[in-house]
mmCIF file of the N, C-alpha and C atoms, coordinates in Angstrom:
data_MODEL
# 
_entry.id   MODEL 
# 
loop_
_atom_site.group_PDB 
_atom_site.id 
_atom_site.type_symbol 
_atom_site.label_atom_id 
_atom_site.label_alt_id 
_atom_site.label_comp_id 
_atom_site.label_asym_id 
_atom_site.label_entity_id 
_atom_site.label_seq_id 
_atom_site.pdbx_PDB_ins_code 
_atom_site.Cartn_x 
_atom_site.Cartn_y 
_atom_site.Cartn_z 
_atom_site.occupancy 
_atom_site.B_iso_or_equiv 
_atom_site.pdbx_formal_charge 
_atom_site.auth_seq_id 
_atom_site.auth_comp_id 
_atom_site.auth_asym_id 
_atom_site.auth_atom_id 
_atom_site.pdbx_PDB_model_num 
ATOM 1   N N  . MET A 1 1  ? 125.376 85.989  89.380  1.00 0.00 ? 1  MET A N  1 
ATOM 2   C CA . MET A 1 1  ? 124.108 86.430  89.909  1.00 0.00 ? 1  MET A CA 1 
ATOM 3   C C  . MET A 1 1  ? 123.933 87.921  89.670  1.00 0.00 ? 1  MET A C  1 
ATOM 4   N N  . GLY A 1 2  ? 122.712 88.295  89.443  1.00 0.00 ? 2  GLY A N  1 
ATOM 5   C CA . GLY A 1 2  ? 122.406 89.699  89.210  1.00 0.00 ? 2  GLY A CA 1 
ATOM 6   C C  . GLY A 1 2  ? 122.059 90.404  90.508  1.00 0.00 ? 2  GLY A C  1 
ATOM 7   N N  . TYR A 1 3  ? 121.947 91.676  90.383  1.00 0.00 ? 3  TYR A N  1 
ATOM 8   C CA . TYR A 1 3  ? 121.586 92.501  91.532  1.00 0.00 ? 3  TYR A CA 1 
ATOM 9   C C  . TYR A 1 3  ? 120.118 92.288  91.857  1.00 0.00 ? 3  TYR A C  1 
ATOM 10  N N  . SER A 1 4  ? 119.821 91.981  93.099  1.00 0.00 ? 4  SER A N  1 
ATOM 11  C CA . SER A 1 4  ? 118.424 91.855  93.505  1.00 0.00 ? 4  SER A CA 1 
ATOM 12  C C  . SER A 1 4  ? 118.099 92.984  94.477  1.00 0.00 ? 4  SER A C  1 
ATOM 13  N N  . GLU A 1 5  ? 116.944 93.545  94.293  1.00 0.00 ? 5  GLU A N  1 
ATOM 14  C CA . GLU A 1 5  ? 116.510 94.663  95.120  1.00 0.00 ? 5  GLU A CA 1 
ATOM 15  C C  . GLU A 1 5  ? 116.107 94.153  96.500  1.00 0.00 ? 5  GLU A C  1 
ATOM 16  N N  . PRO A 1 6  ? 116.474 94.869  97.552  1.00 0.00 ? 6  PRO A N  1 
ATOM 17  C CA . PRO A 1 6  ? 116.076 94.429  98.889  1.00 0.00 ? 6  PRO A CA 1 
ATOM 18  C C  . PRO A 1 6  ? 114.568 94.514  99.049  1.00 0.00 ? 6  PRO A C  1 
ATOM 19  N N  . PRO A 1 7  ? 114.013 93.719  99.936  1.00 0.00 ? 7  PRO A N  1 
ATOM 20  C CA . PRO A 1 7  ? 112.564 93.753  100.122 1.00 0.00 ? 7  PRO A CA 1 
ATOM 21  C C  . PRO A 1 7  ? 112.089 95.127  100.570 1.00 0.00 ? 7  PRO A C  1 
ATOM 22  N N  . ALA A 1 8  ? 110.904 95.463  100.155 1.00 0.00 ? 8  ALA A N  1 
ATOM 23  C CA . ALA A 1 8  ? 110.331 96.757  100.515 1.00 0.00 ? 8  ALA A CA 1 
ATOM 24  C C  . ALA A 1 8  ? 109.926 96.736  101.981 1.00 0.00 ? 8  ALA A C  1 
ATOM 25  N N  . GLY A 1 9  ? 110.011 97.890  102.604 1.00 0.00 ? 9  GLY A N  1 
ATOM 26  C CA . GLY A 1 9  ? 109.549 97.999  103.985 1.00 0.00 ? 9  GLY A CA 1 
ATOM 27  C C  . GLY A 1 9  ? 108.036 97.846  104.044 1.00 0.00 ? 9  GLY A C  1 
ATOM 28  N N  . LYS A 1 10 ? 107.568 97.257  105.110 1.00 0.00 ? 10 LYS A N  1 
ATOM 29  C CA . LYS A 1 10 ? 106.134 97.011  105.229 1.00 0.00 ? 10 LYS A CA 1 
ATOM 30  C C  . LYS A 1 10 ? 105.416 98.107  106.013 1.00 0.00 ? 10 LYS A C  1 
ATOM 31  N N  . GLY A 1 11 ? 106.158 99.037  106.574 1.00 0.00 ? 11 GLY A N  1 
ATOM 32  C CA . GLY A 1 11 ? 105.558 100.083 107.396 1.00 0.00 ? 11 GLY A CA 1 
ATOM 33  C C  . GLY A 1 11 ? 104.602 100.974 106.632 1.00 0.00 ? 11 GLY A C  1 
ATOM 34  N N  . ALA A 1 12 ? 104.985 101.388 105.433 1.00 0.00 ? 12 ALA A N  1 
ATOM 35  C CA . ALA A 1 12 ? 104.121 102.262 104.636 1.00 0.00 ? 12 ALA A CA 1 
ATOM 36  C C  . ALA A 1 12 ? 102.845 101.538 104.224 1.00 0.00 ? 12 ALA A C  1 
ATOM 37  N N  . ALA A 1 13 ? 102.970 100.263 103.912 1.00 0.00 ? 13 ALA A N  1 
ATOM 38  C CA . ALA A 1 13 ? 101.790 99.491  103.509 1.00 0.00 ? 13 ALA A CA 1 
ATOM 39  C C  . ALA A 1 13 ? 100.837 99.302  104.689 1.00 0.00 ? 13 ALA A C  1 
ATOM 40  N N  . ILE A 1 14 ? 101.391 99.014  105.862 1.00 0.00 ? 14 ILE A N  1 
ATOM 41  C CA . ILE A 1 14 ? 100.543 98.841  107.043 1.00 0.00 ? 14 ILE A CA 1 
ATOM 42  C C  . ILE A 1 14 ? 99.871  100.162 107.417 1.00 0.00 ? 14 ILE A C  1 
ATOM 43  N N  . GLY A 1 15 ? 100.622 101.259 107.340 1.00 0.00 ? 15 GLY A N  1 
ATOM 44  C CA . GLY A 1 15 ? 100.034 102.574 107.591 1.00 0.00 ? 15 GLY A CA 1 
ATOM 45  C C  . GLY A 1 15 ? 98.926  102.908 106.615 1.00 0.00 ? 15 GLY A C  1 
ATOM 46  N N  . LEU A 1 16 ? 99.100  102.524 105.372 1.00 0.00 ? 16 LEU A N  1 
ATOM 47  C CA . LEU A 1 16 ? 98.087  102.763 104.344 1.00 0.00 ? 16 LEU A CA 1 
ATOM 48  C C  . LEU A 1 16 ? 96.826  101.952 104.621 1.00 0.00 ? 16 LEU A C  1 
ATOM 49  N N  . ILE A 1 17 ? 96.993  100.718 105.083 1.00 0.00 ? 17 ILE A N  1 
ATOM 50  C CA . ILE A 1 17 ? 95.836  99.894  105.440 1.00 0.00 ? 17 ILE A CA 1 
ATOM 51  C C  . ILE A 1 17 ? 95.072  100.537 106.591 1.00 0.00 ? 17 ILE A C  1 
ATOM 52  N N  . VAL A 1 18 ? 95.793  100.974 107.612 1.00 0.00 ? 18 VAL A N  1 
ATOM 53  C CA . VAL A 1 18 ? 95.143  101.607 108.768 1.00 0.00 ? 18 VAL A CA 1 
ATOM 54  C C  . VAL A 1 18 ? 94.426  102.893 108.348 1.00 0.00 ? 18 VAL A C  1 
ATOM 55  N N  . ALA A 1 19 ? 95.074  103.705 107.529 1.00 0.00 ? 19 ALA A N  1 
ATOM 56  C CA . ALA A 1 19 ? 94.454  104.943 107.063 1.00 0.00 ? 19 ALA A CA 1 
ATOM 57  C C  . ALA A 1 19 ? 93.210  104.652 106.222 1.00 0.00 ? 19 ALA A C  1 
ATOM 58  N N  . GLY A 1 20 ? 93.276  103.610 105.404 1.00 0.00 ? 20 GLY A N  1 
ATOM 59  C CA . GLY A 1 20 ? 92.117  103.236 104.590 1.00 0.00 ? 20 GLY A CA 1 
ATOM 60  C C  . GLY A 1 20 ? 90.947  102.786 105.435 1.00 0.00 ? 20 GLY A C  1 
ATOM 61  N N  . VAL A 1 21 ? 91.230  102.051 106.503 1.00 0.00 ? 21 VAL A N  1 
ATOM 62  C CA . VAL A 1 21 ? 90.157  101.580 107.389 1.00 0.00 ? 21 VAL A CA 1 
ATOM 63  C C  . VAL A 1 21 ? 89.566  102.742 108.180 1.00 0.00 ? 21 VAL A C  1 
ATOM 64  N N  . LEU A 1 22 ? 90.420  103.572 108.771 1.00 0.00 ? 22 LEU A N  1 
ATOM 65  C CA . LEU A 1 22 ? 89.943  104.670 109.609 1.00 0.00 ? 22 LEU A CA 1 
ATOM 66  C C  . LEU A 1 22 ? 89.180  105.725 108.819 1.00 0.00 ? 22 LEU A C  1 
ATOM 67  N N  . CYS A 1 23 ? 89.564  105.949 107.577 1.00 0.00 ? 23 CYS A N  1 
ATOM 68  C CA . CYS A 1 23 ? 88.910  106.977 106.770 1.00 0.00 ? 23 CYS A CA 1 
ATOM 69  C C  . CYS A 1 23 ? 87.876  106.397 105.809 1.00 0.00 ? 23 CYS A C  1 
ATOM 70  N N  . CYS A 1 24 ? 87.589  105.126 105.936 1.00 0.00 ? 24 CYS A N  1 
ATOM 71  C CA . CYS A 1 24 ? 86.584  104.455 105.095 1.00 0.00 ? 24 CYS A CA 1 
ATOM 72  C C  . CYS A 1 24 ? 86.870  104.666 103.606 1.00 0.00 ? 24 CYS A C  1 
ATOM 73  N N  . ASN A 1 25 ? 88.118  104.503 103.231 1.00 0.00 ? 25 ASN A N  1 
ATOM 74  C CA . ASN A 1 25 ? 88.516  104.669 101.842 1.00 0.00 ? 25 ASN A CA 1 
ATOM 75  C C  . ASN A 1 25 ? 88.930  103.304 101.293 1.00 0.00 ? 25 ASN A C  1 
ATOM 76  N N  . PRO A 1 26 ? 88.025  102.627 100.584 1.00 0.00 ? 26 PRO A N  1 
ATOM 77  C CA . PRO A 1 26 ? 88.324  101.262 100.150 1.00 0.00 ? 26 PRO A CA 1 
ATOM 78  C C  . PRO A 1 26 ? 89.466  101.164 99.140  1.00 0.00 ? 26 PRO A C  1 
ATOM 79  N N  . LEU A 1 27 ? 89.670  102.177 98.326  1.00 0.00 ? 27 LEU A N  1 
ATOM 80  C CA . LEU A 1 27 ? 90.737  102.114 97.325  1.00 0.00 ? 27 LEU A CA 1 
ATOM 81  C C  . LEU A 1 27 ? 92.112  102.110 97.987  1.00 0.00 ? 27 LEU A C  1 
ATOM 82  N N  . THR A 1 28 ? 92.315  102.967 98.975  1.00 0.00 ? 28 THR A N  1 
ATOM 83  C CA . THR A 1 28 ? 93.604  102.965 99.663  1.00 0.00 ? 28 THR A CA 1 
ATOM 84  C C  . THR A 1 28 ? 93.783  101.700 100.489 1.00 0.00 ? 28 THR A C  1 
ATOM 85  N N  . LEU A 1 29 ? 92.699  101.176 101.014 1.00 0.00 ? 29 LEU A N  1 
ATOM 86  C CA . LEU A 1 29 ? 92.771  99.918  101.760 1.00 0.00 ? 29 LEU A CA 1 
ATOM 87  C C  . LEU A 1 29 ? 93.241  98.786  100.853 1.00 0.00 ? 29 LEU A C  1 
ATOM 88  N N  . VAL A 1 30 ? 92.669  98.684  99.664  1.00 0.00 ? 30 VAL A N  1 
ATOM 89  C CA . VAL A 1 30 ? 93.055  97.636  98.713  1.00 0.00 ? 30 VAL A CA 1 
ATOM 90  C C  . VAL A 1 30 ? 94.509  97.820  98.269  1.00 0.00 ? 30 VAL A C  1 
ATOM 91  N N  . LEU A 1 31 ? 94.906  99.055  97.973  1.00 0.00 ? 31 LEU A N  1 
ATOM 92  C CA . LEU A 1 31 ? 96.286  99.300  97.555  1.00 0.00 ? 31 LEU A CA 1 
ATOM 93  C C  . LEU A 1 31 ? 97.271  98.977  98.676  1.00 0.00 ? 31 LEU A C  1 
ATOM 94  N N  . GLY A 1 32 ? 96.890  99.242  99.910  1.00 0.00 ? 32 GLY A N  1 
ATOM 95  C CA . GLY A 1 32 ? 97.743  98.894  101.038 1.00 0.00 ? 32 GLY A CA 1 
ATOM 96  C C  . GLY A 1 32 ? 97.906  97.394  101.196 1.00 0.00 ? 32 GLY A C  1 
ATOM 97  N N  . ILE A 1 33 ? 96.825  96.656  101.022 1.00 0.00 ? 33 ILE A N  1 
ATOM 98  C CA . ILE A 1 33 ? 96.886  95.196  101.116 1.00 0.00 ? 33 ILE A CA 1 
ATOM 99  C C  . ILE A 1 33 ? 97.737  94.620  99.988  1.00 0.00 ? 33 ILE A C  1 
ATOM 100 N N  . VAL A 1 34 ? 97.540  95.121  98.775  1.00 0.00 ? 34 VAL A N  1 
ATOM 101 C CA . VAL A 1 34 ? 98.325  94.647  97.630  1.00 0.00 ? 34 VAL A CA 1 
ATOM 102 C C  . VAL A 1 34 ? 99.804  94.950  97.851  1.00 0.00 ? 34 VAL A C  1 
ATOM 103 N N  . SER A 1 35 ? 100.096 96.140  98.352  1.00 0.00 ? 35 SER A N  1 
ATOM 104 C CA . SER A 1 35 ? 101.478 96.523  98.617  1.00 0.00 ? 35 SER A CA 1 
ATOM 105 C C  . SER A 1 35 ? 102.104 95.625  99.675  1.00 0.00 ? 35 SER A C  1 
ATOM 106 N N  . LEU A 1 36 ? 101.364 95.299  100.704 1.00 0.00 ? 36 LEU A N  1 
ATOM 107 C CA . LEU A 1 36 ? 101.876 94.440  101.766 1.00 0.00 ? 36 LEU A CA 1 
ATOM 108 C C  . LEU A 1 36 ? 102.144 93.028  101.260 1.00 0.00 ? 36 LEU A C  1 
ATOM 109 N N  . VAL A 1 37 ? 101.250 92.516  100.437 1.00 0.00 ? 37 VAL A N  1 
ATOM 110 C CA . VAL A 1 37 ? 101.409 91.164  99.900  1.00 0.00 ? 37 VAL A CA 1 
ATOM 111 C C  . VAL A 1 37 ? 102.608 91.090  98.948  1.00 0.00 ? 37 VAL A C  1 
ATOM 112 N N  . MET A 1 38 ? 102.832 92.135  98.166  1.00 0.00 ? 38 MET A N  1 
ATOM 113 C CA . MET A 1 38 ? 103.905 92.123  97.175  1.00 0.00 ? 38 MET A CA 1 
ATOM 114 C C  . MET A 1 38 ? 105.251 92.584  97.734  1.00 0.00 ? 38 MET A C  1 
ATOM 115 N N  . ALA A 1 39 ? 105.331 92.911  99.013  1.00 0.00 ? 39 ALA A N  1 
ATOM 116 C CA . ALA A 1 39 ? 106.539 93.516  99.587  1.00 0.00 ? 39 ALA A CA 1 
ATOM 117 C C  . ALA A 1 39 ? 107.779 92.655  99.400  1.00 0.00 ? 39 ALA A C  1 
ATOM 118 N N  . GLU A 1 40 ? 107.661 91.354  99.539  1.00 0.00 ? 40 GLU A N  1 
ATOM 119 C CA . GLU A 1 40 ? 108.850 90.500  99.435  1.00 0.00 ? 40 GLU A CA 1 
ATOM 120 C C  . GLU A 1 40 ? 109.064 89.965  98.023  1.00 0.00 ? 40 GLU A C  1 
ATOM 121 N N  . SER A 1 41 ? 107.997 89.715  97.290  1.00 0.00 ? 41 SER A N  1 
ATOM 122 C CA . SER A 1 41 ? 108.151 89.124  95.965  1.00 0.00 ? 41 SER A CA 1 
ATOM 123 C C  . SER A 1 41 ? 108.511 90.155  94.892  1.00 0.00 ? 41 SER A C  1 
ATOM 124 N N  . ASN A 1 42 ? 107.956 91.358  94.987  1.00 0.00 ? 42 ASN A N  1 
ATOM 125 C CA . ASN A 1 42 ? 108.208 92.398  93.981  1.00 0.00 ? 42 ASN A CA 1 
ATOM 126 C C  . ASN A 1 42 ? 108.313 93.748  94.692  1.00 0.00 ? 42 ASN A C  1 
ATOM 127 N N  . PRO A 1 43 ? 109.480 94.064  95.260  1.00 0.00 ? 43 PRO A N  1 
ATOM 128 C CA . PRO A 1 43 ? 109.611 95.276  96.072  1.00 0.00 ? 43 PRO A CA 1 
ATOM 129 C C  . PRO A 1 43 ? 109.342 96.578  95.322  1.00 0.00 ? 43 PRO A C  1 
ATOM 130 N N  . LYS A 1 44 ? 109.747 96.646  94.074  1.00 0.00 ? 44 LYS A N  1 
ATOM 131 C CA . LYS A 1 44 ? 109.543 97.884  93.313  1.00 0.00 ? 44 LYS A CA 1 
ATOM 132 C C  . LYS A 1 44 ? 108.058 98.141  93.092  1.00 0.00 ? 44 LYS A C  1 
ATOM 133 N N  . ALA A 1 45 ? 107.314 97.111  92.717  1.00 0.00 ? 45 ALA A N  1 
ATOM 134 C CA . ALA A 1 45 ? 105.871 97.269  92.521  1.00 0.00 ? 45 ALA A CA 1 
ATOM 135 C C  . ALA A 1 45 ? 105.180 97.578  93.839  1.00 0.00 ? 45 ALA A C  1 
ATOM 136 N N  . SER A 1 46 ? 105.683 97.005  94.919  1.00 0.00 ? 46 SER A N  1 
ATOM 137 C CA . SER A 1 46 ? 105.113 97.267  96.234  1.00 0.00 ? 46 SER A CA 1 
ATOM 138 C C  . SER A 1 46 ? 105.276 98.730  96.617  1.00 0.00 ? 46 SER A C  1 
ATOM 139 N N  . LYS A 1 47 ? 106.460 99.278  96.391  1.00 0.00 ? 47 LYS A N  1 
ATOM 140 C CA . LYS A 1 47 ? 106.714 100.679 96.706  1.00 0.00 ? 47 LYS A CA 1 
ATOM 141 C C  . LYS A 1 47 ? 105.853 101.598 95.839  1.00 0.00 ? 47 LYS A C  1 
ATOM 142 N N  . THR A 1 48 ? 105.714 101.251 94.566  1.00 0.00 ? 48 THR A N  1 
ATOM 143 C CA . THR A 1 48 ? 104.892 102.048 93.650  1.00 0.00 ? 48 THR A CA 1 
ATOM 144 C C  . THR A 1 48 ? 103.432 102.015 94.084  1.00 0.00 ? 48 THR A C  1 
ATOM 145 N N  . CYS A 1 49 ? 102.950 100.847 94.429  1.00 0.00 ? 49 CYS A N  1 
ATOM 146 C CA . CYS A 1 49 ? 101.566 100.684 94.866  1.00 0.00 ? 49 CYS A CA 1 
ATOM 147 C C  . CYS A 1 49 ? 101.312 101.481 96.147  1.00 0.00 ? 49 CYS A C  1 
ATOM 148 N N  . SER A 1 50 ? 102.246 101.428 97.055  1.00 0.00 ? 50 SER A N  1 
ATOM 149 C CA . SER A 1 50 ? 102.122 102.171 98.304  1.00 0.00 ? 50 SER A CA 1 
ATOM 150 C C  . SER A 1 50 ? 102.125 103.676 98.049  1.00 0.00 ? 50 SER A C  1 
ATOM 151 N N  . LEU A 1 51 ? 102.994 104.133 97.177  1.00 0.00 ? 51 LEU A N  1 
ATOM 152 C CA . LEU A 1 51 ? 103.056 105.558 96.844  1.00 0.00 ? 51 LEU A CA 1 
ATOM 153 C C  . LEU A 1 51 ? 101.747 106.041 96.217  1.00 0.00 ? 51 LEU A C  1 
ATOM 154 N N  . ILE A 1 52 ? 101.211 105.272 95.286  1.00 0.00 ? 52 ILE A N  1 
ATOM 155 C CA . ILE A 1 52 ? 99.943  105.640 94.649  1.00 0.00 ? 52 ILE A CA 1 
ATOM 156 C C  . ILE A 1 52 ? 98.825  105.680 95.688  1.00 0.00 ? 52 ILE A C  1 
ATOM 157 N N  . GLY A 1 53 ? 98.833  104.719 96.598  1.00 0.00 ? 53 GLY A N  1 
ATOM 158 C CA . GLY A 1 53 ? 97.820  104.692 97.652  1.00 0.00 ? 53 GLY A CA 1 
ATOM 159 C C  . GLY A 1 53 ? 97.884  105.924 98.546  1.00 0.00 ? 53 GLY A C  1 
ATOM 160 N N  . TRP A 1 54 ? 99.108  106.330 98.929  1.00 0.00 ? 54 TRP A N  1 
ATOM 161 C CA . TRP A 1 54 ? 99.238  107.510 99.782  1.00 0.00 ? 54 TRP A CA 1 
ATOM 162 C C  . TRP A 1 54 ? 98.833  108.783 99.043  1.00 0.00 ? 54 TRP A C  1 
ATOM 163 N N  . ILE A 1 55 ? 99.123  108.852 97.758  1.00 0.00 ? 55 ILE A N  1 
ATOM 164 C CA . ILE A 1 55 ? 98.705  110.022 96.968  1.00 0.00 ? 55 ILE A CA 1 
ATOM 165 C C  . ILE A 1 55 ? 97.186  110.098 96.893  1.00 0.00 ? 55 ILE A C  1 
ATOM 166 N N  . LEU A 1 56 ? 96.540  108.967 96.633  1.00 0.00 ? 56 LEU A N  1 
ATOM 167 C CA . LEU A 1 56 ? 95.075  108.948 96.580  1.00 0.00 ? 56 LEU A CA 1 
ATOM 168 C C  . LEU A 1 56 ? 94.463  109.259 97.937  1.00 0.00 ? 56 LEU A C  1 
ATOM 169 N N  . PHE A 1 57 ? 95.094  108.788 98.999  1.00 0.00 ? 57 PHE A N  1 
ATOM 170 C CA . PHE A 1 57 ? 94.614  109.104 100.344 1.00 0.00 ? 57 PHE A CA 1 
ATOM 171 C C  . PHE A 1 57 ? 94.687  110.609 100.590 1.00 0.00 ? 57 PHE A C  1 
ATOM 172 N N  . GLY A 1 58 ? 95.787  111.235 100.199 1.00 0.00 ? 58 GLY A N  1 
ATOM 173 C CA . GLY A 1 58 ? 95.937  112.679 100.366 1.00 0.00 ? 58 GLY A CA 1 
ATOM 174 C C  . GLY A 1 58 ? 94.906  113.465 99.571  1.00 0.00 ? 58 GLY A C  1 
ATOM 175 N N  . ILE A 1 59 ? 94.666  113.034 98.339  1.00 0.00 ? 59 ILE A N  1 
ATOM 176 C CA . ILE A 1 59 ? 93.657  113.703 97.503  1.00 0.00 ? 59 ILE A CA 1 
ATOM 177 C C  . ILE A 1 59 ? 92.278  113.572 98.140  1.00 0.00 ? 59 ILE A C  1 
ATOM 178 N N  . GLY A 1 60 ? 91.963  112.385 98.637  1.00 0.00 ? 60 GLY A N  1 
ATOM 179 C CA . GLY A 1 60 ? 90.672  112.169 99.294  1.00 0.00 ? 60 GLY A CA 1 
ATOM 180 C C  . GLY A 1 60 ? 90.524  113.004 100.553 1.00 0.00 ? 60 GLY A C  1 
ATOM 181 N N  . LEU A 1 61 ? 91.590  113.125 101.313 1.00 0.00 ? 61 LEU A N  1 
ATOM 182 C CA . LEU A 1 61 ? 91.564  113.913 102.542 1.00 0.00 ? 61 LEU A CA 1 
ATOM 183 C C  . LEU A 1 61 ? 91.346  115.389 102.234 1.00 0.00 ? 61 LEU A C  1 
ATOM 184 N N  . VAL A 1 62 ? 92.045  115.907 101.243 1.00 0.00 ? 62 VAL A N  1 
ATOM 185 C CA . VAL A 1 62 ? 91.884  117.314 100.849 1.00 0.00 ? 62 VAL A CA 1 
ATOM 186 C C  . VAL A 1 62 ? 90.469  117.556 100.321 1.00 0.00 ? 62 VAL A C  1 
ATOM 187 N N  . ALA A 1 63 ? 89.956  116.635 99.517  1.00 0.00 ? 63 ALA A N  1 
ATOM 188 C CA . ALA A 1 63 ? 88.599  116.784 98.984  1.00 0.00 ? 63 ALA A CA 1 
ATOM 189 C C  . ALA A 1 63 ? 87.565  116.774 100.115 1.00 0.00 ? 63 ALA A C  1 
ATOM 190 N N  . SER A 1 64 ? 87.771  115.939 101.125 1.00 0.00 ? 64 SER A N  1 
ATOM 191 C CA . SER A 1 64 ? 86.845  115.888 102.263 1.00 0.00 ? 64 SER A CA 1 
ATOM 192 C C  . SER A 1 64 ? 86.865  117.194 103.048 1.00 0.00 ? 64 SER A C  1 
ATOM 193 N N  . VAL A 1 65 ? 88.043  117.739 103.275 1.00 0.00 ? 65 VAL A N  1 
ATOM 194 C CA . VAL A 1 65 ? 88.150  119.003 104.009 1.00 0.00 ? 65 VAL A CA 1 
ATOM 195 C C  . VAL A 1 65 ? 87.459  120.125 103.237 1.00 0.00 ? 65 VAL A C  1 
ATOM 196 N N  . ILE A 1 66 ? 87.677  120.186 101.943 1.00 0.00 ? 66 ILE A N  1 
ATOM 197 C CA . ILE A 1 66 ? 87.029  121.215 101.118 1.00 0.00 ? 66 ILE A CA 1 
ATOM 198 C C  . ILE A 1 66 ? 85.513  121.048 101.142 1.00 0.00 ? 66 ILE A C  1 
ATOM 199 N N  . TYR A 1 67 ? 85.044  119.817 101.068 1.00 0.00 ? 67 TYR A N  1 
ATOM 200 C CA . TYR A 1 67 ? 83.601  119.544 101.116 1.00 0.00 ? 67 TYR A CA 1 
ATOM 201 C C  . TYR A 1 67 ? 83.005  120.053 102.427 1.00 0.00 ? 67 TYR A C  1 
ATOM 202 N N  . PHE A 1 68 ? 83.649  119.750 103.557 1.00 0.00 ? 68 PHE A N  1 
ATOM 203 C CA . PHE A 1 68 ? 83.115  120.178 104.844 1.00 0.00 ? 68 PHE A CA 1 
ATOM 204 C C  . PHE A 1 68 ? 83.167  121.695 105.006 1.00 0.00 ? 68 PHE A C  1 
ATOM 205 N N  . ILE A 1 69 ? 84.194  122.333 104.494 1.00 0.00 ? 69 ILE A N  1 
ATOM 206 C CA . ILE A 1 69 ? 84.264  123.795 104.569 1.00 0.00 ? 69 ILE A CA 1 
ATOM 207 C C  . ILE A 1 69 ? 83.108  124.414 103.794 1.00 0.00 ? 69 ILE A C  1 
ATOM 208 N N  . PHE A 1 70 ? 82.858  123.938 102.575 1.00 0.00 ? 70 PHE A N  1 
ATOM 209 C CA . PHE A 1 70 ? 81.754  124.474 101.782 1.00 0.00 ? 70 PHE A CA 1 
ATOM 210 C C  . PHE A 1 70 ? 80.404  124.133 102.404 1.00 0.00 ? 70 PHE A C  1 
ATOM 211 N N  . SER A 1 71 ? 80.277  122.961 102.993 1.00 0.00 ? 71 SER A N  1 
ATOM 212 C CA . SER A 1 71 ? 79.011  122.585 103.642 1.00 0.00 ? 71 SER A CA 1 
ATOM 213 C C  . SER A 1 71 ? 78.713  123.498 104.814 1.00 0.00 ? 71 SER A C  1 
ATOM 214 N N  . PHE A 1 72 ? 79.717  123.758 105.658 1.00 0.00 ? 72 PHE A N  1 
ATOM 215 C CA . PHE A 1 72 ? 79.505  124.637 106.803 1.00 0.00 ? 72 PHE A CA 1 
ATOM 216 C C  . PHE A 1 72 ? 79.266  126.071 106.357 1.00 0.00 ? 72 PHE A C  1 
ATOM 217 N N  . ALA A 1 73 ? 79.951  126.508 105.326 1.00 0.00 ? 73 ALA A N  1 
ATOM 218 C CA . ALA A 1 73 ? 79.735  127.869 104.812 1.00 0.00 ? 73 ALA A CA 1 
ATOM 219 C C  . ALA A 1 73 ? 78.325  128.010 104.259 1.00 0.00 ? 73 ALA A C  1 
ATOM 220 N N  . LEU A 1 74 ? 77.846  127.019 103.563 1.00 0.00 ? 74 LEU A N  1 
ATOM 221 C CA . LEU A 1 74 ? 76.497  127.048 103.009 1.00 0.00 ? 74 LEU A CA 1 
ATOM 222 C C  . LEU A 1 74 ? 75.461  127.026 104.128 1.00 0.00 ? 74 LEU A C  1 
ATOM 223 N N  . ALA A 1 75 ? 75.681  126.210 105.126 1.00 0.00 ? 75 ALA A N  1 
ATOM 224 C CA . ALA A 1 75 ? 74.754  126.128 106.248 1.00 0.00 ? 75 ALA A CA 1 
ATOM 225 C C  . ALA A 1 75 ? 74.736  127.439 107.043 1.00 0.00 ? 75 ALA A C  1 
ATOM 226 N N  . ALA A 1 76 ? 75.870  128.078 107.165 1.00 0.00 ? 76 ALA A N  1 
ATOM 227 C CA . ALA A 1 76 ? 75.943  129.328 107.913 1.00 0.00 ? 76 ALA A CA 1 
ATOM 228 C C  . ALA A 1 76 ? 75.286  130.486 107.160 1.00 0.00 ? 76 ALA A C  1 
ATOM 229 N N  . SER A 1 77 ? 75.292  130.419 105.848 1.00 0.00 ? 77 SER A N  1 
ATOM 230 C CA . SER A 1 77 ? 74.735  131.518 105.053 1.00 0.00 ? 77 SER A CA 1 
ATOM 231 C C  . SER A 1 77 ? 73.238  131.350 104.790 1.00 0.00 ? 77 SER A C  1 
ATOM 232 N N  . THR A 1 78 ? 72.688  130.198 105.103 1.00 0.00 ? 78 THR A N  1 
ATOM 233 C CA . THR A 1 78 ? 71.262  129.959 104.884 1.00 0.00 ? 78 THR A CA 1 
ATOM 234 C C  . THR A 1 78 ? 70.469  130.519 106.058 1.00 0.00 ? 78 THR A C  1 
ATOM 235 N N  . PRO A 1 79 ? 69.511  131.409 105.782 1.00 0.00 ? 79 PRO A N  1 
ATOM 236 C CA . PRO A 1 79 ? 68.721  131.968 106.894 1.00 0.00 ? 79 PRO A CA 1 
ATOM 237 C C  . PRO A 1 79 ? 67.780  130.906 107.474 1.00 0.00 ? 79 PRO A C  1 
ATOM 238 N N  . THR A 1 80 ? 67.623  130.985 108.758 1.00 0.00 ? 80 THR A N  1 
ATOM 239 C CA . THR A 1 80 ? 66.707  130.061 109.424 1.00 0.00 ? 80 THR A CA 1 
ATOM 240 C C  . THR A 1 80 ? 65.460  130.813 109.846 1.00 0.00 ? 80 THR A C  1 
ATOM 241 N N  . THR A 1 81 ? 64.340  130.163 109.666 1.00 0.00 ? 81 THR A N  1 
ATOM 242 C CA . THR A 1 81 ? 63.079  130.776 110.089 1.00 0.00 ? 81 THR A CA 1 
ATOM 243 C C  . THR A 1 81 ? 62.394  129.821 111.053 1.00 0.00 ? 81 THR A C  1 
ATOM 244 N N  . TYR A 1 82 ? 61.850  130.386 112.111 1.00 0.00 ? 82 TYR A N  1 
ATOM 245 C CA . TYR A 1 82 ? 61.171  129.567 113.100 1.00 0.00 ? 82 TYR A CA 1 
ATOM 246 C C  . TYR A 1 82 ? 59.712  129.880 113.151 1.00 0.00 ? 82 TYR A C  1 
# 
């Protein structure tokens, strides 16, 4: 018998699903679901899928923060007339 990889942990996939739902990010939600489904049958692909999902979630979070900072800065610099 050959070496078989132990099943991937499901915690990262479940966390990714929750983060995708709470932040309305459908791509991370889908990657989390795929990772959870593949956890026992293909652990390496599951871990890779989960890692990619967390990276995309981080990029989306940083982009959202930058967007809000620029939006508030633009709103603050615009003169208001009554």
